[in-house]
N, C-alpha and C positions, 0 to 999 in steps of 0.2 A: 156232611151237609146242613146247609146251614137250617139253624133252629127258629120255628120261628112259634108264634103264639097259639096259632091253627084261629084265628078271628079275624073276621074283617072290619071292627072295630078302627077307626083312624088313627087312636091312640096306640092302637095294638101294631096295626102298621107300620104306624110313624118310629115307634118304639125300636123295628126290628132294624130299623136304620139306624139313628139315633144314639141306641142306647147301647152300642154295642161298644165295649171296653177297648179305650182310649179314643174313642172317634168324637165326643166329643173335644178331648184335648188338640187333636186333629183341626179338627174347626175352629178351634181356639187360638191356631196357630193363622189358619188363612184368615180370619177375621184381623188378627193382627197385621196383616201385610208379608206373611211368610209366604215365598212363591216357590222357591226351588226343594226339593226331597231334601235336601241337606240342610236347610233349614229350617224346615218344620220338623227333622229329626233333633233339632240343637233343642227345640222348645219341649219335645219329647223325648231326654233320650234313654231312658228305661224300655222303652219299646224296642224291638229287635228292628232292621232294618226288612227285613223279608215282610214281619205282620204289617210295618209301616207302608210295605208297599202293597202288601193284600187289599188293608183299608182303603188306600187311595182308588185301588182302580173297584171297590166295591161302590165307594161314595160314586166314582165316574159311572159306574155301572147304573144308579139309583138318577141320575142329573141332577146330582148334590154339588160335584166340580166338575169341571173342564179342561185337558190338558194339552198343552202344544207345545211340540219339538222344538228346543233352544238352538240357535244359533251354532252349525258346525256339530249338530248333534249331541250335545253337551248335556242329556240330559232333559227335562221337560218343565216347563213353566204351569205352575194349577193356580184355577182360579176359579171364586165362586161361582156358579149360576144364576139366577134369580134364585129357584129354590134354595141355592143354599144360603144367599142372603140372608131370603126370611128365616132361614136354622140359624143363620150366626145370629140372628134377633134373640132366639132362642140361647144359646148358649150368652150370650153377654147379663139375660135376666138368670139363668143362672148363677154368674158372677156374680151379681147383685144381690141373689137371696144368699147365696155362701157369704160375701163381705159383710151381709148382717147379720148373720143366723149362725153362724159358725165359728169353732175357736179354727182360726186357722192358722198360726204358728206353736206348732206344739214340735217336740224335737223328732220326732220319728216324718214329722215333713220338709224338715227343713233340707235346703237344696240352693247349694250355692249358687253353682251353674245356672240355674233357673234364674234365679233372681239378677245376677249380672245380664243373663241372655233378656229381662224383660225389661232392667235398668237401660241398655242399650238403645232400645226402640222410645225409651222418655226421657229424651234429651233436649231442652230446648236450643236448639239449632242456631236458633237468633244470638245468643249469649256464648256461644263458644269463639274461643280464638280463633282465629281465622288463620293460622300454622299451624302444623299437625301437632297434635296433643299426644300423646301415651300416660291414660290413667290404670297403675296397678294395682289390684284390688288382692290381700292378703287377708282370708279370713281365721277366725278362731271359734272354735266350742263348735266345730264341725264334728254330726255323729261321726264316733270312731269305725262302725260298722261302712257307713261311704267310701266307695273306693273313685268319688269323682276328685279331681283339684282341688288345692285349698287356695290357688295362686291363677288369677285371671288375668289378664291385658285387655283394655279399652281403648281403642288406636281411632284419634277424632279426626278425619280430615275433613272439615263441613264439603258437601253436607253427607259427606257419609262418616257413619259411625259402626266399628267393626268389631268384636268379639273375637279373645286368642287365648287356647290354651296353652299354647308354649312360648316363651318366648319371641319374642317381634322382632328382635334385635337394634328396637330404638331407644335413646336414650329415654328414661321415663319423667315425665313431668310430677305427676300427683300420686303419691301413694295415700289410698285406702286401708289400713288398719282395722277392721272393724267385726266384734262380736256379730256371727250369720244371724241369731234369733234379732239381737237387737236393730239390726237392718232393715232385715225382714221388718218388722212391725212397723220401723220408718217407712219402709215404700208401700203398706200399705195402711199408712194413716193413723197408724196406735200411736205413733208417738211422734215429736218434731225430732227434727235431727238436729238443733241447736239444743235440746234437753241432753242427746246423744252425746254432741262431739264437749259439752261441761262434765261429763260423767266419765268421757276418758272410755266411754266404751266402741267408741267409734272415734280414731286419730286419722287429721288430715296432716299430712306432711312432703316436703318436694320443694318449688319452686316455690316462696310465701306468694308471691301476686295470686297464683291459678290456684293455691290452695285454698283463697280466702275465699278465689269466686265458684270452687264446686260447688256448693251448696246453691245455688243461684244457676249452674246446667242441669241438674237435678231437678226432675220432675217427678210428682208421685206417680203411684198405677192409677190406672184411668178409673179401679173403684177405690182409690182413698176415703173419695167425696163421698161415696156413699153412709148415710147417716146410719148410725148404731142402736140397738135399743138402748137407753138409758143406763136401766141397771148392768146391760155388756159395759158402756162406757165407766161408770164407776166403780164396777172390780175389776176392769184393768189396767186403771190409772190406780185404784190403790198400796 
């Protein structure tokens, strides 16, 4: 039976929907444009597929999302309702609070798969090559306890950008060899990419022209511009 707070207070009732484990992460994926079950799962790989299906059904029952069958019966498309879009604003504000006040890049939170998945949604489409381009990411400093891959491929065919966890079979144009923690800090706006490149913690090789252009393709996290308290800023650059 679903646990409730046993209170009519709107905060309590809303929390019964929003504060379920994994629900804010599922909503984050929907806010960022994920529509298919597998896309949502890519952004939350540690949730079991059975639990994800259960959470999606619960959100639909609560009127937060709606789903429609995809053509030929291949799964369903999930979208936020008016109620869900309003709840999505809470997710954005929660992310802004986390960006401003928390220590995000800690060893136990490093996740190469999530980093690449986030980055593929923030590529400057107008600056990408017009021909198919493949970027290979090789990560160093991945926690031993993680069983996730250390290598990922980003296949760019404007306007589509896809992420692969196995070799897609195309020639690689740009190799990104990166310390996972450092590139995560770059992504969140804590350190400039140019500094990481100078230090050698991020290396770009491959086609010289495309490797030089890569920094211009990569936009940072949507939360990177959120200002941090001055004392936090001083501490992280010290």
